[in-house]
C-alpha positions in Angstrom: -61.8 136.9 -17.8 -59.9 139.5 -15.8 -58.1 138.2 -12.7 -60.0 140.6 -10.4 -63.3 139.5 -11.9 -62.4 135.9 -11.5 -61.5 136.5 -7.8 -64.8 138.4 -7.2 -66.7 135.6 -8.9 -65.1 132.9 -6.7 -65.7 135.1 -3.7 -69.3 135.4 -4.7 -69.7 131.6 -5.1 -68.1 131.3 -1.6 -70.5 133.7 0.0 -73.6 132.1 -1.8 -72.5 128.7 -0.6 -72.2 130.0 3.0 -75.6 131.6 2.9 -77.2 128.4 1.5 -75.4 126.5 4.3 -76.7 128.9 6.9 -80.2 128.6 5.7 -80.3 124.8 5.4 -78.1 123.8 8.3 -77.7 120.4 6.7 -74.1 120.3 5.7 -75.1 120.6 2.0 -72.9 123.3 0.6 -70.0 123.9 3.0 -67.7 121.6 1.1 -68.2 123.7 -2.1 -67.6 126.8 -0.1 -64.1 125.4 0.7 -63.5 124.6 -2.9 -64.6 128.2 -3.9 -62.2 129.6 -1.3 -59.3 127.7 -2.8 -60.3 128.8 -6.3 -60.5 132.4 -5.0 -56.9 132.1 -3.7 -55.8 130.7 -7.1 -57.6 133.6 -8.9 -55.8 136.1 -6.8 -52.5 134.4 -7.6 -53.2 134.7 -11.3 -53.6 131.0 -12.0 -55.4 129.9 -15.2 -59.2 129.7 -15.1 -59.3 126.0 -16.0 -57.0 125.2 -13.1 -59.2 127.2 -10.8 -62.2 125.2 -11.9 -60.4 121.9 -11.5 -59.1 122.9 -8.1 -62.7 123.9 -7.0 -64.0 120.5 -8.1 -61.2 118.5 -6.6 -61.1 120.3 -3.3 -64.9 120.2 -2.9 -65.0 116.4 -3.5 -62.0 115.7 -1.2 -63.6 117.8 1.6 -66.9 116.0 1.0 -65.4 112.6 1.2 -62.9 113.2 3.9 -64.9 115.3 6.4 -68.6 114.7 5.9 -68.9 111.3 7.8 -67.0 112.8 10.8 -69.1 116.0 10.7 -72.4 114.1 10.5 -71.4 112.0 13.5 -70.3 115.0 15.5 -73.5 116.9 14.6 -75.8 114.0 15.4 -74.1 112.8 18.6 -76.7 114.2 20.9 -79.6 113.6 18.6 -82.5 112.0 20.5 -84.4 109.3 18.6 -88.1 109.9 18.3 -90.6 107.5 19.8 -91.0 105.5 16.7 -87.2 105.4 16.0 -86.6 104.1 19.5 -88.6 101.0 18.7 -86.1 99.7 16.3 -84.2 96.9 18.0 -86.8 96.5 20.7 -88.4 93.2 21.6 -92.2 92.9 21.1 -94.9 90.2 21.7 -97.1 89.1 18.8 -100.8 89.8 19.7 -102.2 88.9 16.3 -100.5 86.4 14.0 -98.1 88.1 11.6 -98.8 87.1 8.0 -97.7 89.4 5.2 -99.7 87.7 2.5 -102.9 88.1 4.4 -102.0 91.6 5.4 -102.4 90.9 9.1 -100.3 91.2 12.2 -100.1 93.1 15.5 -97.5 93.3 18.2 -97.3 94.9 21.6 -94.1 96.9 22.2 -93.4 99.3 25.1 -97.0 99.3 26.0 -98.3 100.2 22.6 -100.0 98.1 19.9 -98.6 98.3 16.4 -99.4 96.8 13.1 -96.6 94.5 12.1 -95.2 92.7 9.1 -92.5 90.0 8.9 -89.1 90.7 7.3 -90.1 88.4 4.5 -93.4 87.4 2.9 -92.9 83.6 3.4 -92.6 84.0 7.2 -95.6 83.7 9.5 -95.3 84.3 13.2 -97.8 83.0 15.8 -99.5 84.8 18.6 -97.4 84.9 21.8 -94.0 84.7 20.1 -91.3 87.2 20.9 -90.1 89.3 17.9 -87.4 91.9 17.4 -88.3 95.2 15.5 -85.8 95.5 12.6 -87.2 98.7 11.1 -90.3 100.8 10.6 -92.1 101.1 7.3 -94.7 103.8 7.3 -96.9 102.9 10.3 -96.0 99.3 10.4 -93.2 97.6 12.4 -91.1 95.1 10.4 -90.3 92.2 12.8 -88.4 89.0 12.9 -88.8 86.1 15.4 -86.3 86.1 18.2 
């Protein structure tokens, strides 16, 4: 492949990755755009095609591993948890005995009544007990006794 055609190809990959990133806003392709930019530079320098492809792959993976966790934390630092998400970690009161095998259980948390299930099927929690919400599964709170 001609050196100029290789450079144009890598520049095209770079632009496509940026467009996809702009559309999704989910940090999905920005790492590959960085890899394409490095490969573009190598193509302009006349480096072999195989080395360009290897550099694209290596740089993309290194950028993904090295920067994604920090970028996700930075982007999500002001994320407000939704009503349901805010219940995880909250303390609730059992209003109907929690029994996974019987498919029963209700708790009162933050002024709302929710269906509840215990963290394990062999656990039963009596009415009046305090529980902690460990997660949400569908429309049910998963709880454990405090």
